[in-house]
N, C-alpha and C positions, 0 to 999 in steps of 0.2 A: 390401285397401282397396276401398271402394265408390265409384263415380263420384258426384259431387255436381253439382247444377245451380245456376246463379246468373246474374247479369247484371253486365256491366261497368259499374261505377258511375262511374268516371272513368278516363281513359287519357291519358298523356303520350307522344305518338308520337315526339317528338324524343328523349326520354330512354329510351324503350323499356320503360316499366312503368306499372302502374296498379293498380286494386283491383276485386275482384269482390264483389258483394253476394249472399250465399247465398240461395237460394230459401226456406230455413228461417227467414230473418230474423235469423240470427246475425251476429256482427261481421264487417265487411269483411275480405277476405283479400288479401294482397299477391300480385300477378301480374307476372311478367317476360316480356318478349318471347321470350327463349331457351326458355321452357317452353310457348310457344304453337305450334300447328300451322303448319308451313311450307306446307301444302297449301292454306291459306286466305288471304284478304286480311287485312291488318293489323286488329287489333281496334279497335272504336270504342265510344263510350259508348252503353249501351243494348243491346248485343249479348248475346244469351242464349248461355251457354256451359256445357259440362260440364268437369269437372276432378277431379283427385285432390288430397287434402290431404297436404302433406308439410312438411318443415322444411329451411331452408337451412343452410349450414355454421356459421352463428352460432346455430342453434337456434330461429330465428324461424319461425312458421307461414307457409306460402306455398302457392300453387296450382301444380300441375304437370300435364303432359299436357292442357293447355287446348285445347279444340276447340269451335267453334261448333256449336250444336245443329242448326240448319237453314241450308243454303245457305252464302253468303258465300265461295264458291269463287273462286279466282284466274282470272278470265276477263275478256275485254273489254279494259279499259283497259291492263292489264299487257301483253297480247299486242300491242296497237297500239303501245305505247311501244317495245317491243322491235323490232317491225318497222320503225318510223320510224327508230330508232337505227341499225339495220343498213343501211337505205337511205341515210341521211345519211353514214355512215362509208364505205360502199362507193363512193358518189359522190366523196367527198373523196379516197379512196385512188386512184381512177381519175384524178382531176385531178392529184394529186401525181405519179403514175407518168408521165402524159403530159408534164407540165412537165419532169420529170427526163429522160425519153427524148428530149425535144426540146432538151435542153441549156439549158433556160431557168433551171432551178435546179440547184444541185450536190447530190450525194448526201448531203452533210452536213445539209442542211435536212430531207430525208426521215428521216435518222437521228435528228435532234433530235425530230421528231414521234413517232417510234416509241419512243425512249428515254423521253421525258417522259410518254407515254401509259401505258407500263408502270409508271413510278414513281407516277403519279397514281392508276391503278387500285389499286395496292398500298396507297396511303394511304387510299383510300375503304374498302377491305376491312378495313384495320386499324382505322379509325374505327368501322365498323359493328360489328366484334367488340368494341371498347371500349364501345360503347353497350349492347350486349347483356349485357356482364359488369360494367357499372358502373365501368369503368376510365377513366383519363385520356383525354380526347377530343382529336382534332386540331382546331385552330381552323379555322373556316370560311374565314377570310381566306387561310390556307395553301392550302386546296383551290382557291380561286379564283386564287391566284397561279400555282399549278401548271398550271391550265387555261389561263391567259393566256399562259404561255410555251411553249405547244405541247402540253400534256397534255389538252386538252379532248376529243379522241377517246376516250381512256381513261376520262375522267370520264363521258362519255356511256354507255359500256358498263357502267360500275359503277352508274350511276343506274338503268339499264334492267334489268340482269340481277341485280344485288345488291339492288335495290329500296332503295337508300340515297340519301337527300337527293333523292328523286324527287317529293315532295309539298309540301315547304315552298316556298311561292310566292316569298318574298323571295330565297331561295337560288337558285331556278331563274331568276329574272329576272337576278340578278347573273351567274349562270353564262352565260346567253345573251349578256350584254353582253361577257363575256370572249371568247366565241367570235367575235362580230362584230369586236371590236378585233383579235384575232389574225389573222383572215382578211383584215382590212383591211391589216395589216402585210405579210402574205404577198403581197397584190396589189401593194403598193408595191415589195416586193422583186423582183418579176418585171419591174418597169419598168426602163428603162435607168439611171435615177438610183439606184434601189434596188440593182440588180445591181452597179453601179460601187462604191457604198458598201460592200456586203457583201464584195465581192472585196478591197477595200482593208483591211477589218477582218481578214479571214482571213489576208492577207499579213503583217499587223502582229502577229498573235498569236505569242507566243513559246512554243513547245511544249517548250522547254528541252532 
């Protein structure tokens, strides 16, 4: 098969697919994010690409091995986002460790953050895979609730390193609101009133 050249005529970043207009002027060809180069930034409308013509499992014509013709490498913004995410999480981890070592918060709170972060990261990974393969997606509200109850560090890692839900502005705004609320609750929990309330709750929990 020979490589073809064309231009991204439209692209749905949220759903992970779009269409390529061949340079030859032929009919547009379906393109999916799973067949796009992972060494480059996500495709955008007007981007010139090279590709091979293939068929999907249902026999429909589609483009595979899609790669930008010039530039469009993953640099700059992606690196900065990863660096900021690592700085934020490192700072938060140090604060949690200090609060625990100073007996301000119990180990259970640290465990909640760790457990919820793992669950949240896994849900982001599952949703990204579903988006790439056209499967059933996880609702955004579910991801926000997980972040709100302590999974936001895992969400931050997923957004930065999986490059999932990292560009949709409305989602990002809501995500940061959940971070602020969660941190606000943590600040309250380290206050005398919050610690008293939390200790009473833990005492009343029946572990059977």
